C-alpha positions in Angstrom: 146.7 -5.1 252.6 144.1 -5.9 255.2 140.9 -8.0 255.0 138.8 -7.2 258.0 136.0 -9.7 258.8 133.1 -8.5 261.0 131.7 -11.2 263.4 128.7 -10.9 265.7 125.3 -9.4 265.6 123.3 -6.4 264.3 125.7 -3.9 265.6 127.5 -4.8 262.4 124.7 -6.3 260.4 122.5 -3.2 260.7 121.3 -2.9 257.1 117.7 -3.6 258.0 117.6 -0.5 260.3 119.2 2.3 258.3 116.4 2.9 255.7 118.6 2.4 252.7 121.5 4.4 254.1 125.0 2.8 254.2 125.4 0.1 256.9 128.6 -0.6 258.8 130.4 -2.6 256.3 129.5 -0.3 253.5 130.7 2.6 255.6 134.0 0.8 256.2 134.5 0.1 252.5 134.0 3.7 251.6 136.8 4.7 254.0 139.2 2.0 252.8 142.1 2.4 250.3 141.9 0.2 247.2 143.9 -2.8 248.5 141.8 -3.2 251.7 138.7 -5.3 252.1 135.9 -5.7 254.5 133.6 -8.8 254.8 130.4 -9.0 256.9 129.8 -12.4 258.5 127.9 -11.0 261.5 124.2 -11.8 261.4 121.4 -9.8 263.0 120.0 -11.7 266.0 123.1 -13.8 266.7 124.3 -14.5 270.2 127.9 -15.3 271.4 127.3 -19.0 270.7 126.8 -18.4 267.0 130.1 -16.6 266.4 132.1 -19.8 265.9 129.9 -20.7 262.9 130.5 -17.3 261.5 134.2 -17.8 262.0 134.2 -21.1 260.2 132.5 -19.4 257.1 135.0 -16.6 257.1 137.3 -16.1 254.0 140.7 -17.8 254.3 142.6 -14.6 253.5 141.1 -12.7 256.5 143.7 -10.6 258.2 141.7 -9.3 261.3 138.6 -10.3 263.1 136.4 -7.7 264.8 133.7 -9.1 267.1 130.6 -7.4 268.4 128.6 -9.9 270.3 126.8 -10.3 273.6 124.0 -7.7 273.3 121.4 -10.4 272.3 122.7 -12.6 275.2 122.0 -9.6 277.5 118.5 -9.1 275.9 117.7 -12.8 276.6 118.3 -12.0 280.3 116.3 -8.8 280.4 113.7 -10.4 282.6 116.2 -9.9 285.5 115.1 -6.3 285.5 111.5 -7.2 286.4 112.0 -10.2 288.7 109.9 -10.3 291.9 112.2 -10.4 294.8 112.3 -9.9 298.6 115.6 -8.1 298.4 118.1 -6.7 296.0 120.5 -9.5 297.0 118.1 -12.0 295.3 118.2 -10.0 292.0 122.0 -9.6 292.1 122.3 -13.4 292.7 120.2 -14.2 289.7 122.1 -11.7 287.6 125.5 -13.2 288.8 124.4 -16.6 287.7 123.4 -15.4 284.3 126.6 -13.5 283.8 128.6 -16.5 284.9 127.0 -18.5 282.1 127.7 -15.7 279.6 131.3 -15.7 280.6 131.8 -19.4 280.0 130.3 -19.0 276.5 132.3 -15.8 275.8 135.5 -17.4 276.9 135.0 -20.4 274.7 134.2 -18.1 271.7 137.4 -16.1 272.2 139.4 -19.3 272.4 138.1 -20.3 269.0 138.9 -16.9 267.5 142.4 -16.9 269.0 143.0 -20.4 267.6 142.4 -19.0 264.1 145.8 -17.3 264.5 144.7 -13.8 263.2 144.7 -10.5 265.1 141.3 -9.8 266.6 139.4 -7.2 268.7 136.2 -7.2 270.5 133.5 -4.6 271.3 131.6 -3.8 274.4 127.9 -3.8 274.4 126.7 -0.2 273.9 124.1 1.4 276.1 120.6 1.2 274.8 118.5 4.2 273.8 115.2 3.6 275.7 112.9 6.6 275.9 111.8 5.8 279.5 114.4 7.1 281.9 113.8 4.4 284.5 114.1 1.6 282.0 117.2 3.2 280.6 118.9 3.5 284.0 118.1 -0.1 285.0 119.4 -1.5 281.6 122.6 0.4 281.7 123.3 -0.8 285.2 122.6 -4.4 284.3 124.8 -4.2 281.2 127.8 -3.3 283.3 128.0 -6.9 284.4 128.1 -8.2 280.9 130.5 -5.6 279.7 132.8 -6.4 282.7 133.1 -10.0 281.3 133.9 -8.6 277.8 136.6 -6.3 279.0 138.2 -8.8 281.4 138.2 -11.4 278.7 139.8 -9.0 276.2 142.5 -8.2 278.7 143.2 -11.9 279.5 143.4 -12.5 275.7 145.7 -9.6 275.1 143.3 -8.1 272.6 142.2 -4.5 272.1 138.6 -3.5 272.4 136.2 -0.8 271.1 134.1 0.7 273.8 130.9 1.3 271.9 129.3 3.0 274.9 131.7 5.9 274.3 131.6 5.7 270.5 127.8 5.8 270.2 127.1 8.6 272.6 124.4 10.6 270.9 120.7 9.9 270.4 120.9 10.0 266.6 123.6 7.3 266.7 120.7 4.9 267.2 118.1 3.8 264.6 115.8 2.6 267.5 116.3 1.6 271.1 119.0 -1.0 270.4 120.3 -0.7 266.8 122.9 1.6 265.3 121.8 4.2 262.8 123.9 5.0 259.7 125.5 7.8 261.6 126.3 5.5 264.5 127.6 2.9 262.1 129.9 5.4 260.4 131.4 6.2 263.8 131.9 2.5 264.5 133.4 1.9 261.1 135.9 4.7 261.5 137.0 3.4 264.9 137.5 -0.1 263.6 139.8 1.1 260.9 141.7 3.4 263.3 142.2 0.3 265.6 143.4 -1.9 262.8 145.8 0.7 261.4 147.3 1.8 264.7 147.2 -1.1 267.1 150.4 -3.1 267.7 148.9 -6.6 267.8 152.3 -8.2 268.2 152.6 -6.8 271.8 149.5 -8.8 273.0 148.5 -5.8 275.1 145.0 -4.5 275.5 144.1 -1.0 274.4 140.8 0.7 274.4 139.5 2.6 271.4 136.7 5.1 271.7 
């Protein structure tokens, strides 16, 4: 039996964006055998600093934690894309400072999750789906810095991760520029279950699922 608890933001808590179609946790439940459970503790709009509160409210019989968090932290720093600057070095310097702060918060969040003593996995921030090519290119480039933090911290924690950039790779995987559609949610749900069923958490080795 597994009881998978979803922590994080609207990547999992996407019910408001799917127009009555199944959200991620409903998709997971539809794919599970009778003795498996899934619980949604992720909350739309949450940032990395909110995950500890979600963890504290999680059911005691949780067997696995899956975390998708960081996208809203990145959104809070989207002004970097339009900063007036005399050189690209200035922009990169500001971005580096913002990412350093993000890494401190992400590291502390993972410490709390690890202290719970249950297997866990994290998700990268997927690429957005902006219609304007120039905005899309800039956003994807900036997100690489945040995803670098998530991947490095997963490796250091010996945790597997889902690379949502590769899972949600079609336009109709998105309900809008930044939220998963029901189709995208189903792809995410399937990969979560694949990870939980196949990953050897006892080895404390990082694997990527996509």
